[in-house]
N, C-alpha and C positions, 0 to 999 in steps of 0.2 A: 504494500500500500504506500501511496505517496500523496502529497497534497498539491493543490494548485500553486501554492507558494513555492514548492520545490520545482515544479515545471517552469515557472516564471524565472526563478533564480538561475536555473540552467540556461534558459534562453538568454538572459541578460549577460551570461558569461561570453556570449558570442558577439556582443555589441562592439563595433569597431573593426571586426574582421573584414578584410577586403572582399568585395564581391567577385566571384569567378563562377562562370557557368559550370555546373557539376562539381563545384568545390565541396570538399568534405572534411576540411581540417580547420577546427576552431583556432583563431589567431592567425591563420595563414590564408585561407580562401574558403568561402561558403557561398552557396546560392540559397534561394528560399527553401528548397527541399533539404538542403544540407543543414539548415538550422533545425528543422523538424527531426531529421535523422540524428543529429547531435543530441538533442534533448532525449529522444527515445533511447539512445545508447547510454546516456547518463542515468536514465531511469532503470536500465537493465531489462527493457522490454524488446520483443522482436519487432523489427521494422524492416520490411522487405525493400531492398533497393531495386532500381530499374535503370541499368546502365545504358548509356548511349542515347538518352532522350534529347530531343531538339530544344533549341532556345525558346520556341513557342510551341507548347504541346498542341496536338490536333487530334481529331477523332475521339475526343473524350478521354484521352490518355491519363491526364493527371487525376481527374475525378475517379476513373476506374482504378488506378493504383491506390488512391486513398481509400476507396470503398473496400479494397482487398487487404488492407493492412490488418494483421492479426491483433495489433495492440490498440486499435481504434474502433470506436462506434460512431456512426452518423447520428447526430442529435439535431434538435430543431430549436434550440435556444443557445445563446452564448453564455458561458461561464468562464471566469478567469482560468487560464491554463489550457483552453481549447485551441485547436488548430483551425484557422479560417482558410477556406478555399475561396479564392477571389478571381475576378476577371477584370481586365482593363477594357478590352473589346473582344468580341467573339467568344471563344471558349475559355473556361477557367484555365488560368496559367500561372497562378501565384499562390503562395502559402504564407501565413503569418501566425504568430502565437499571440493570442488574445490575453492582455494583461489587465483587463478592466477598462480603464479610460484610455489605454494606450495599446499599440501593437508593436511587436518585435519581429523584424523581418530583414532579410538580405534584399536590399533595394538597388537594383542595377543603376537606376538614374542617379542615385547618390554615390554609388560605388562602394558601399559597405553595409554591414548590418547596423540597423538603426532602431531606435524606439521613439515613437511619436504619437501624438494624440490621434484617437480614432474619431475623426470628424465625419460630417455628413457625406463627403465625397468618398472616403474609404468605406464607410458603412454601406454605401450603395453598391460597392464592388463585391460584397460578400455573396457567395453562391451557396455554399454548404458550410457546415460546422461539424468538426470531429472532436471527440473526447477520448482521452486515454482511458483504457479499461483499468480498473483498480484504483481510481482516484478516490481519495477519502473526502 
């Protein structure tokens, strides 16, 4: 068992890590899926990787991969510690950790992992919400 605070603390460990597509090393290089994979690894839960994905997922790839994660359940409300599946345009293509009033994510436009306010624009991008199984 672990708490939302534990999930958020692990996500915050990634803040400042440079963005790199398919990056998986905290402090060296992460993408948005890399942040989620890092948190799962820290929690000691199974998180299935999908190597070789494109910069912009298509044909529902990211949503499908998230639906098949053994450590996650799809939920219909957001609670701190959840993973948010988001879209900018078209299909879902981005992940963020929900920290209450803020989100933590590897943001290519900024060039690193950041934490910032979850404003109306970011709220409008949320497509699905996933929760780690075993959260207390």
